[in-house]
C-alpha positions in Angstrom: 15.5 -70.0 -31.3 14.6 -67.3 -29.0 18.2 -67.2 -27.7 19.5 -66.9 -31.3 17.1 -64.1 -32.0 18.2 -62.3 -28.9 21.8 -62.5 -29.9 21.0 -61.3 -33.4 19.0 -58.5 -32.1 21.8 -57.5 -29.7 24.3 -57.5 -32.5 22.0 -55.3 -34.6 21.7 -52.9 -31.6 25.4 -52.9 -31.1 26.0 -52.2 -34.8 23.5 -49.4 -34.7 25.2 -47.8 -31.7 28.6 -48.1 -33.4 27.3 -46.5 -36.6 25.8 -43.7 -34.6 29.1 -43.2 -32.8 30.9 -43.0 -36.2 28.3 -40.6 -37.4 29.0 -38.2 -34.6 32.7 -38.1 -35.7 31.9 -37.3 -39.3 32.5 -33.7 -40.4 29.6 -31.4 -40.5 29.1 -31.1 -44.3 27.3 -27.8 -43.8 30.5 -26.2 -42.6 31.6 -25.2 -46.1 34.9 -23.9 -44.8 35.8 -27.6 -44.7 34.2 -29.2 -47.8 30.7 -29.7 -49.0 29.7 -33.3 -49.7 29.9 -32.6 -53.4 33.4 -31.1 -53.0 34.6 -34.2 -51.3 34.4 -36.0 -54.6 35.7 -33.1 -56.7 39.2 -33.7 -58.1 39.7 -30.3 -59.7 42.0 -28.9 -57.1 44.8 -26.8 -58.8 43.3 -27.2 -62.2 44.5 -23.7 -63.2 47.8 -23.8 -61.2 51.0 -23.2 -63.2 54.3 -24.2 -61.7 57.3 -21.9 -62.2 60.9 -21.8 -61.2 61.4 -20.2 -57.7 62.5 -16.6 -57.4 66.0 -15.9 -58.7 66.5 -13.4 -56.0 66.4 -13.9 -52.2 62.7 -14.2 -51.1 61.5 -12.8 -47.8 58.0 -13.8 -46.7 56.6 -10.8 -44.8 55.0 -11.3 -41.4 51.5 -10.2 -40.5 52.8 -7.8 -37.8 54.9 -5.9 -40.3 53.7 -2.6 -42.0 50.6 -3.2 -44.1 49.3 -0.9 -46.9 45.9 -2.6 -46.8 43.7 -5.5 -46.1 41.8 -7.9 -48.5 38.2 -8.9 -48.0 35.6 -10.5 -50.2 32.0 -9.5 -50.9 29.5 -11.0 -50.0 31.1 -10.5 -46.7 32.1 -12.9 -44.0 32.7 -10.0 -41.5 30.4 -7.3 -40.2 30.2 -4.1 -42.3 30.9 -2.2 -39.0 34.3 -3.9 -39.1 34.9 -2.9 -42.7 34.3 0.7 -41.5 37.0 0.3 -38.8 39.4 -1.3 -41.2 38.9 1.6 -43.7 40.1 4.0 -41.1 43.2 1.9 -40.5 44.5 1.3 -44.0 43.2 0.7 -47.5 40.5 -2.0 -48.1 40.8 -4.1 -51.2 37.4 -5.7 -51.7 37.1 -8.7 -54.1 33.7 -8.5 -55.7 32.1 -9.6 -59.0 31.0 -6.9 -61.4 27.3 -7.7 -60.8 27.6 -7.2 -57.1 29.9 -4.2 -56.9 27.1 -1.6 -56.6 25.4 -3.7 -53.9 28.7 -3.8 -52.0 29.3 0.0 -52.4 25.8 0.7 -51.1 26.3 -1.5 -48.1 29.6 0.1 -47.3 28.3 3.6 -47.6 25.4 2.8 -45.3 27.8 1.4 -42.7 30.0 4.6 -42.7 32.9 3.0 -44.5 35.6 5.5 -45.6 35.1 5.0 -49.4 38.3 7.0 -50.2 40.1 4.0 -48.7 38.3 1.3 -50.6 39.2 -0.3 -54.0 37.0 -2.9 -55.6 38.9 -5.6 -57.4 36.5 -7.4 -59.8 36.8 -11.2 -59.8 34.6 -14.2 -59.3 35.1 -16.1 -56.0 33.6 -19.2 -54.4 33.9 -18.3 -50.8 34.9 -15.5 -48.4 37.9 -17.3 -46.8 40.5 -15.0 -48.4 43.1 -15.9 -45.8 43.2 -19.4 -47.2 43.3 -18.7 -51.0 44.6 -15.1 -51.1 48.1 -14.2 -52.4 51.3 -14.9 -50.3 53.2 -11.6 -50.6 57.0 -11.7 -50.6 59.9 -9.4 -51.4 62.3 -10.8 -53.9 65.4 -8.9 -53.0 63.8 -5.4 -53.0 60.9 -6.0 -55.3 57.4 -7.1 -54.3 56.1 -10.4 -55.7 53.5 -13.1 -55.1 53.9 -16.8 -54.4 51.0 -19.0 -55.5 50.3 -22.5 -54.4 47.7 -25.2 -55.1 44.7 -24.2 -52.9 43.7 -27.2 -50.9 40.0 -26.8 -51.8 38.4 -27.6 -55.2 37.3 -24.0 -55.7 38.7 -22.8 -59.0 37.6 -19.1 -58.7 39.2 -18.8 -55.3 42.3 -20.5 -56.6 42.7 -17.9 -59.3 42.8 -14.9 -56.9 46.6 -14.9 -56.6 46.9 -14.3 -60.4 44.2 -11.6 -60.2 46.3 -9.6 -57.7 49.5 -10.3 -59.5 47.9 -8.6 -62.5 46.4 -5.9 -60.3 49.7 -4.9 -58.9 51.7 -5.8 -62.1 54.2 -7.8 -60.0 55.7 -11.2 -60.7 54.0 -14.4 -59.5 55.8 -17.7 -58.8 54.0 -21.0 -58.8 55.0 -23.2 -55.8 53.9 -26.8 -56.5 52.6 -27.5 -53.0 49.0 -28.0 -51.8 48.7 -25.5 -49.0 46.4 -22.9 -47.4 46.9 -19.6 -45.8 45.2 -20.5 -42.5 47.9 -23.2 -41.9 50.8 -20.8 -42.4 52.4 -18.2 -40.1 55.8 -16.6 -40.6 58.0 -14.2 -38.6 59.4 -12.2 -41.6 62.9 -13.4 -40.8 62.7 -16.8 -42.4 61.0 -18.9 -39.7 57.6 -20.4 -40.3 55.0 -22.6 -38.6 52.4 -25.0 -40.0 50.8 -28.1 -38.5 51.3 -31.5 -40.2 48.4 -31.1 -42.5 51.0 -29.7 -45.0 52.7 -33.1 -45.0 49.6 -35.2 -45.4 48.3 -33.1 -48.3 51.6 -33.4 -50.1 52.2 -37.2 -50.0 54.1 -37.0 -46.7 57.2 -36.0 -48.6 58.7 -33.8 -45.9 61.9 -33.1 -47.8 60.0 -31.8 -50.8 57.8 -29.6 -48.6 60.8 -28.1 -46.8 62.8 -27.5 -50.0 59.8 -25.8 -51.7 59.1 -23.6 -48.6 62.8 -22.6 -48.5 63.2 -21.9 -52.3 60.0 -20.0 -52.9 59.4 -18.3 -49.6 62.8 -18.2 -47.8 61.3 -20.3 -44.9 64.1 -22.2 -43.1 63.6 -23.4 -40.4 60.1 -24.6 -41.0 58.4 -25.7 -37.8 55.9 -28.5 -38.6 53.9 -29.4 -35.5 51.0 -31.7 -34.6 47.5 -30.3 -34.8 46.5 -30.0 -31.1 43.0 -29.0 -31.9 42.2 -32.3 -33.6 39.3 -30.8 -35.5 38.4 -31.1 -39.2 40.2 -27.9 -40.3 43.8 -28.5 -39.1 44.8 -24.9 -39.5 47.4 -23.3 -37.3 45.5 -20.0 -36.9 42.8 -21.9 -34.9 45.2 -22.5 -32.1 48.3 -20.3 -32.5 49.7 -17.0 -33.8 52.9 -15.1 -34.2 52.7 -11.8 -32.4 56.4 -10.8 -33.0 59.5 -12.6 -34.2 60.1 -13.8 -30.6 56.4 -14.1 -29.4 53.9 -16.8 -30.1 50.3 -17.0 -28.7 49.0 -20.5 -28.1 45.5 -21.5 -26.9 45.2 -23.4 -23.6 42.4 -25.7 -22.5 41.3 -26.9 -19.1 43.2 -29.9 -17.8 40.0 -31.9 -17.9 39.8 -31.6 -21.7 41.0 -34.6 -23.6 43.0 -32.3 -26.0 44.8 -30.5 -23.1 48.0 -32.6 -23.4 48.3 -31.8 -27.1 48.2 -28.0 -26.6 50.7 -28.3 -23.8 53.0 -30.4 -26.1 53.0 -27.6 -28.7 53.5 -24.9 -26.1 56.5 -26.8 -24.7 58.0 -27.2 -28.1 58.1 -23.4 -28.7 59.2 -22.7 -25.1 62.3 -24.8 -25.8 62.9 -23.7 -29.4 64.9 -20.7 -30.3 63.3 -17.8 -32.3 65.2 -16.1 -35.1 67.0 -13.9 -32.5 68.7 -16.8 -30.8 66.7 -17.4 -27.6 63.5 -19.4 -26.9 60.2 -18.0 -27.9 58.1 -16.1 -25.4 55.0 -18.2 -25.3 51.8 -16.4 -24.3 48.7 -18.5 -23.5 45.1 -17.6 -24.1 42.5 -19.7 -22.2 39.6 -21.3 -24.0 36.9 -23.3 -22.2 36.8 -26.1 -24.8 33.8 -27.9 -26.1 31.3 -25.9 -28.1 31.7 -22.6 -26.2 32.8 -20.0 -28.7 36.4 -18.8 -28.1 38.2 -18.1 -31.4 40.9 -15.8 -29.8 43.9 -16.8 -31.8 42.0 -16.2 -35.1 42.7 -12.5 -34.9 44.0 -9.9 -37.4 47.0 -7.8 -36.8 46.9 -4.6 -38.9 49.6 -2.1 -38.3 49.3 -1.0 -34.7 45.9 -2.6 -34.1 44.8 -6.1 -33.2 41.2 -7.1 -34.1 40.3 -10.0 -31.8 37.1 -12.1 -32.5 35.0 -12.3 -29.4 33.5 -15.5 -28.0 30.3 -16.2 -26.1 31.8 -16.0 -22.5 32.7 -12.4 -21.3 35.1 -13.6 -18.7 37.2 -15.5 -21.3 36.8 -12.5 -23.7 38.2 -10.1 -21.2 41.1 -12.4 -20.3 41.9 -12.8 -24.0 42.1 -9.0 -24.5 44.3 -8.8 -21.4 46.8 -11.4 -22.8 47.1 -9.4 -26.1 47.6 -6.2 -24.2 50.4 -7.8 -22.1 52.1 -9.3 -25.2 51.8 -6.3 -27.5 52.2 -3.1 -25.5 51.5 0.1 -27.4 49.0 -1.7 -29.7 45.2 -1.0 -29.7 43.4 -4.3 -28.9 39.9 -4.3 -30.4 37.3 -6.9 -29.6 35.1 -7.7 -32.6 31.7 -9.5 -32.5 30.9 -11.7 -35.5 27.6 -10.0 -36.4 25.2 -11.9 -38.6 27.9 -14.0 -40.2 29.0 -15.2 -36.8 32.3 -16.7 -35.7 33.3 -20.3 -35.1 36.1 -21.8 -33.2 37.5 -23.0 -36.5 36.6 -20.0 -38.6 36.7 -16.4 -37.5 38.1 -13.0 -38.3 41.6 -14.1 -39.4 40.2 -16.6 -41.9 38.1 -14.0 -43.7 40.7 -11.3 -44.1 44.3 -11.0 -45.4 46.8 -8.2 -45.0 48.6 -6.6 -48.0 52.2 -5.8 -47.2 53.4 -2.2 -47.6 55.4 -2.5 -50.8 57.5 0.5 -49.8 58.1 -0.3 -46.1 61.4 0.3 -44.3 62.7 -3.0 -42.9 64.9 -2.9 -39.8 66.7 -6.2 -39.7 68.8 -6.4 -36.6 69.5 -10.2 -36.5 72.3 -10.4 -34.0 70.2 -9.4 -31.0 72.0 -9.0 -27.7 70.5 -11.1 -25.0 71.5 -12.9 -21.9 74.9 -11.9 -20.5 77.3 -10.3 -22.8 81.0 -10.4 -22.1 82.4 -7.1 -20.9 83.8 -4.7 -23.4 84.2 -0.9 -23.2 81.6 -0.3 -26.0 79.2 -2.9 -27.3 78.4 -2.8 -31.0 74.8 -3.1 -32.3 74.7 -4.0 -36.0 71.6 -3.8 -38.2 70.6 -3.7 -41.8 68.2 -1.1 -43.0 66.3 -1.9 -46.3 64.2 0.9 -47.8 61.9 -1.0 -50.2 60.7 2.4 -51.5 64.1 3.0 -53.1 64.4 6.2 -51.1 67.7 7.1 -49.4 68.0 6.4 -45.7 68.1 9.4 -43.4 71.7 9.0 -42.2 71.1 11.1 -39.1 68.0 9.0 -38.2 69.7 5.6 -37.9 69.9 5.2 -34.2 70.3 2.8 -31.3 68.3 3.9 -28.3 69.6 2.4 -25.0 68.9 2.6 -21.3 71.4 1.6 -18.6 69.9 0.2 -15.4 66.5 1.6 -16.1 67.8 5.2 -16.7 66.8 7.6 -19.4 67.2 6.5 -23.0 70.4 7.7 -24.8 71.1 7.5 -28.5 74.0 6.3 -30.5 74.2 7.2 -34.2 74.8 4.3 -36.5 77.3 4.4 -39.4 77.9 2.2 -42.4 80.1 -0.9 -41.8 80.9 -1.4 -45.5 78.7 -4.4 -45.9 75.5 -3.9 -48.0 72.8 -2.0 -46.1 74.6 -2.6 -42.8 75.2 0.0 -40.0 76.6 -0.2 -36.6 76.2 1.9 -33.4 77.9 1.6 -30.0 76.4 1.3 -26.5 78.8 3.0 -24.1 79.0 4.4 -20.6 78.1 1.4 -18.6 79.8 -0.6 -15.8 80.2 -4.3 -15.3 76.9 -6.0 -14.3 74.7 -3.3 -15.9 71.2 -4.1 -17.2 70.7 -2.6 -20.6 67.5 -2.2 -22.6 67.8 -1.1 -26.3 66.0 -0.9 -29.6 67.0 0.1 -33.1 65.3 2.9 -35.1 65.5 3.9 -38.7 63.8 6.3 -41.2 64.1 7.0 -44.9 63.5 10.0 -47.1 60.1 8.7 -48.2 58.7 9.1 -44.7 58.8 5.5 -43.7 60.1 4.6 -40.2 60.4 1.5 -38.2 61.8 0.1 -35.0 63.1 -3.3 -33.8 61.5 -4.5 -31.6 58.3 -2.8 -32.9 57.3 -2.2 -29.3 60.4 0.1 -28.9 60.9 1.2 -25.3 57.7 -0.5 -24.1 59.2 -3.9 -24.6 62.9 -3.5 -25.8 65.7 -6.0 -26.3 67.4 -6.7 -23.0 70.8 -8.0 -21.9 73.2 -7.9 -19.0 76.9 -6.9 -19.2 79.3 -9.2 -17.5 81.5 -8.1 -14.7 84.4 -5.9 -15.7 87.9 -7.4 -15.1 90.4 -4.6 -15.8 93.1 -5.6 -18.3 95.8 -3.4 -16.8 96.3 -1.7 -20.1 95.1 1.2 -22.2 92.3 -0.1 -24.5 91.0 1.5 -27.7 87.7 0.5 -29.3 87.1 0.2 -32.1 90.6 -0.1 -33.5 89.4 0.4 -37.1 87.3 3.2 -38.5 85.5 2.9 -41.8 84.7 6.0 -43.9 82.2 5.8 -46.8 82.3 9.4 -48.1 83.9 12.8 -47.4 82.5 14.8 -44.6 81.8 11.8 -42.3 82.9 11.6 -38.7 83.8 8.5 -36.8 84.6 7.9 -33.1 86.9 5.7 -31.0 87.1 5.4 -27.3 90.3 5.3 -25.2 89.8 3.5 -21.8 92.3 3.5 -19.0 92.1 0.0 -17.5 95.2 0.5 -15.4 95.5 1.5 -11.8 97.2 4.8 -12.6 96.7 8.0 -14.6 97.8 7.8 -18.2 98.7 10.8 -20.3 97.5 11.0 -23.9 100.3 13.1 -25.3 99.3 13.4 -28.9 97.2 11.9 -31.7 98.8 12.0 -35.1 96.9 11.0 -38.3 99.0 9.8 -41.2 96.7 11.5 -43.7 96.3 15.3 -43.1 92.6 15.4 -44.0 91.7 13.2 -41.0 90.8 15.8 -38.5 91.0 15.0 -34.7 88.5 16.6 -32.4 86.8 16.0 -29.1 90.0 15.9 -27.0 92.4 18.6 -25.8 96.0 17.4 -25.8 97.8 16.5 -23.7 95.0 14.8 -21.8 95.2 13.1 -18.4 93.1 10.0 -18.3 92.4 8.8 -14.8 92.3 5.1 -13.8 89.0 3.6 -14.9 88.0 6.6 -17.1 87.3 6.9 -20.8 87.6 9.6 -23.4 85.9 9.7 -26.9 88.0 10.9 -29.9 86.3 12.2 -33.0 87.9 11.7 -36.4 86.6 13.6 -39.4 87.4 12.9 -43.1 87.4 16.0 -45.3 89.2 15.6 -48.6 89.9 12.7 -50.9 93.5 11.4 -50.9 93.5 9.5 -54.2 91.9 6.9 -56.5 93.0 3.5 -55.0 90.5 0.8 -54.4 90.6 1.6 -50.7 93.2 3.2 -48.6 94.4 2.4 -45.1 95.8 5.2 -42.9 97.4 5.0 -39.5 96.4 7.2 -36.6 99.2 7.2 -34.0 98.2 7.6 -30.4 101.2 8.7 -28.2 100.7 8.0 -24.5 102.8 7.7 -21.4 102.5 3.9 -21.8 103.8 4.0 -25.3 102.3 4.1 -28.8 98.8 2.8 -29.7 97.3 2.7 -33.2 93.9 3.1 -34.8 93.3 2.4 -38.5 91.2 4.6 -40.8 89.9 2.7 -43.7 88.6 4.8 -46.6 86.5 3.2 -49.3 86.8 3.7 -53.0 83.5 5.5 -53.4 84.9 8.1 -50.9 88.2 8.5 -52.7 87.5 8.5 -56.5 86.9 11.9 -58.0 86.5 13.3 -61.4 86.2 11.5 -64.7 87.5 7.9 -64.5 88.0 5.2 -67.1 85.9 2.1 -66.1 88.0 -1.0 -66.8 91.0 -0.7 -69.1 91.9 2.1 -71.5 93.2 -0.6 -73.9 90.5 -1.7 -76.3 90.2 -4.1 -79.2 88.0 -3.7 -82.3 88.0 -7.3 -83.6 84.7 -7.5 -85.5 81.8 -5.4 -86.8 80.5 -5.0 -83.2 83.3 -2.7 -82.4 84.3 -1.9 -78.8 83.0 0.3 -76.0 84.9 2.7 -73.7 83.1 3.7 -70.5 83.8 6.7 -68.3 82.3 7.5 -64.9 82.0 10.7 -63.0 83.2 9.7 -59.6 82.7 13.0 -57.8 80.8 11.2 -55.1 82.0 13.5 -52.3 82.2 16.8 -54.1 79.1 16.3 -56.2 80.5 18.2 -59.2 79.3 17.4 -62.8 81.8 16.8 -65.6 81.4 18.2 -69.1 82.8 16.4 -72.2 84.3 19.0 -74.6 85.3 16.8 -77.5 86.3 13.2 -78.5 88.7 12.8 -81.4 91.3 10.4 -82.8 94.9 11.6 -82.4 96.1 12.4 -86.0 94.3 9.5 -87.7 90.9 8.6 -89.1 90.6 4.8 -88.5 87.5 4.9 -86.4 83.8 5.9 -86.4 83.1 7.2 -83.0 79.6 7.4 -81.5 78.9 8.6 -77.9 75.8 7.9 -75.8 74.0 10.3 -73.5 74.4 13.9 -72.5 77.8 15.5 -72.6 77.2 16.7 -69.0 77.8 13.8 -66.7 76.4 14.0 -63.2 78.2 12.4 -60.2 77.9 8.6 -60.4 76.6 8.6 -64.0 78.3 6.7 -66.8 79.3 7.9 -70.3 79.7 5.3 -73.1 81.7 5.7 -76.3 81.4 3.2 -79.2 84.3 2.6 -81.5 83.8 1.0 -84.9 86.4 0.4 -87.7 86.2 2.9 -90.5 86.2 0.9 -93.7 87.7 3.8 -95.7 91.0 3.4 -93.9 93.8 0.8 -94.5 97.1 -0.4 -93.3 97.3 0.7 -89.7 95.9 -1.2 -86.7 96.5 1.1 -83.8 95.1 4.5 -82.8 94.5 6.7 -79.8 91.3 8.5 -78.9 91.4 11.7 -76.8 88.5 12.7 -74.5 88.8 16.3 -73.4 86.6 17.3 -70.5 86.3 19.9 -67.7 88.2 17.3 -65.6 91.1 17.1 -68.0 92.3 14.7 -70.7 91.6 10.9 -70.8 93.0 8.5 -73.4 91.8 5.3 -75.0 94.4 3.1 -76.9 92.6 1.0 -79.5 93.9 -1.9 -81.6 91.9 -2.7 -84.8 91.8 -6.0 -86.6 93.4 -4.9 -90.0 91.0 -7.2 -91.9 88.2 -4.8 -91.0 90.1 -2.1 -92.8 90.6 -4.0 -96.1 87.4 -3.8 -98.1 86.4 -3.4 -101.8 86.2 0.1 -103.0 83.2 1.5 -104.9 83.4 2.3 -108.6 84.9 5.7 -109.2 81.5 7.0 -110.3 79.7 6.0 -107.1 79.4 8.1 -104.0 78.2 7.2 -100.5 77.4 9.9 -98.0 77.0 11.1 -95.2 78.6 8.4 -93.1 78.0 8.5 -90.2 74.4 9.7 -90.5 71.8 10.8 -88.1 68.9 10.4 -90.6 69.0 10.2 -94.4 72.0 8.9 -96.4 72.6 8.8 -100.1 74.1 6.4 -102.6 74.9 8.1 -105.9 76.3 6.6 -109.1 75.5 5.8 -112.8 75.7 2.0 -112.4 73.7 1.3 -109.2 71.1 -1.4 -109.7 69.8 -1.7 -106.1 70.8 -1.0 -102.5 70.2 -3.5 -99.7 70.8 -2.7 -96.0 71.3 -5.4 -93.3 71.8 -5.1 -89.5 74.6 -7.0 -87.8 72.4 -10.1 -87.1 71.7 -10.5 -90.9 68.2 -9.1 -91.0 67.4 -7.0 -94.0 66.0 -3.6 -92.9 65.7 -2.0 -96.2 65.9 -2.7 -100.0 65.6 0.0 -102.7 65.9 -0.2 -106.5 68.7 1.7 -108.1 68.8 5.0 -109.9 71.4 7.7 -110.2 70.5 8.9 -106.7 69.2 6.6 -104.0 68.0 8.4 -100.9 67.3 6.2 -97.8 65.8 7.4 -94.6 67.4 5.8 -91.5 66.0 8.2 -88.9 63.9 5.5 -87.2 66.6 2.9 -87.2 68.4 1.9 -84.0 71.8 3.5 -83.5 74.7 1.3 -84.5 76.4 -0.4 -87.4 74.6 -1.5 -90.6 76.0 -3.3 -93.7 75.0 -1.6 -97.0 75.2 -3.8 -100.2 75.5 -1.7 -103.3 74.7 -3.9 -106.3 76.0 -2.6 -109.6 74.5 -3.3 -113.0 77.5 -5.5 -113.9 76.7 -7.8 -111.0 79.5 -6.6 -108.7 78.5 -6.2 -105.0 80.3 -3.7 -102.8 79.6 -3.8 -99.1 80.0 -0.7 -97.0 79.6 -0.2 -93.2 77.1 2.5 -92.3 77.1 4.1 -88.9 73.7 5.5 -87.7 74.0 7.9 -84.8 
């Protein structure tokens, strides 16, 4: 009996030990950033979420290290007011606060020295201060700002509504992406690459295909790197262990080898060290050391805001200083600011990044140089650097400020102006003057007329792109690069380089352009080009040759080795001038909707306006003619003429319309469906005038019972009882054609077309 009791007691003790061990693994319910015990049983996640179709345009999910107009926080705060003061001197602060607490927030900010001119209060109810997790995901849809909303993975309905609050605040579109997700588990590079840990799969039914498709369609994220969660803590957010610092740079925490989680951090680090970034080479992985355990070290949970990085400080100064040094090494030219948590305090799973969210600059200039030169590049006389420049402000690019800065073998930086390639938003510049085996550093710079400017890489000459030129193997010939020059508008200059890759001197005897307005400069002819030397030839485009879609002109280079050729390609926008008929001059009026003739002033190069003098039918009166817009057409503007059949004419179905302008005569040739010209006439006593009208018109006759007016979709816009004179005011009606039913006392109905100008 005693033995049995002892065994039973032992089992109880073992069970008690097991339960205690399990208890130690349970989440701390007080850490509300995870879930309170009540929230664990709350099934109201996404109760207000509305799914929509994905953006129709191309989405671009903007990275945290791109230009920011502001930063979002929530009051009551999760960050020190002293930090709010710092943020307000960096950019605009958008503070989410309830109406009842706004005055309290304002008083606290003023006491802390916050720049109140840089603060906007956005009134809304919230459940928590983790705005990183529930705040809007800002994107560009083509060139327009928009928001992507997802199902917040917490049952906090007020927080989950904040994306809609800001969509209304900015008056921009919002798209509902039917995924359960959270901002702390998402980082993106601004070029279509993104990273989350596998929490995103477990919270979405482990349907990886669906997750990847949604991220691609709504955010433009592809590839989407889904990793393990090396931290193994309750939160499973990527910002607790990793961070994008640039499109090719990732910061990942590192633990001591003695820590049981060490291998998982190393596994993630190795993944990125062997995975290509968006620019085609493996990520530069920077490591920040953390002691592990309960020692506070939340270094990856930082906030990048324009040219400043705010890094949450831990409890060990040695680790703090080392973390600051890692950021300084990885992000040269940035100000790295250590931030203590204040009364709210930081945690390893919840710090500065979790409690703030940047707001992208809706008018930024984006420099998108995708084909980054790296490694060893094959020798060529000049190496092209191609980049897109997208001015989201809508401002024009500064054509003289689109530049490639480059340094050869550590020498002083030189500049190469970039010119349009003909593809949308795309420009190219050429790196020249190097020899085989040269080490070249470079970066791309752009500016627009709104004052926005940007570089790629953002670190410019402090950490530029880098490549090596392969050894030069002379071809034994005369080489010209590029062999095709594209001109977008008159007044532009392009260059080509002639390289002597032979062992002897070559004479450039003459350069003969086929088109006389291509001016050759930069070389005195004849020119003796020594072996191994180069010469740059400038070609200017001064006057327009014609109105073809695009024209190709040959530039003949006569040398002692024979002829060489360069092609000058001139685009339509550079050539067209004066008033041009858009589409065909042959039009068909087949129904009551009539036809439209469109003209455009294509004086793109000369920038001369065109004035319309008159528009008339040639010798006939078969049409009602209405023109839209000013008679003075600025370059690039369109001028529309509407042609409607005149119901008072019969028997002829062709006519010509002449448009006389300061640029000469243009003709439209119009065929009319003869059935439109064959209508019942009014009684001899009835009159209908004026037609066309710009305001009032009159129906006059002894037998008029009533007048009804319909638009062309059959809606009645007016009805008036008859008398000898019926006056109807059409001044507020839309321009166009209306059908007027004149009902006579004998029951006859006559339908007339009315033109309202």
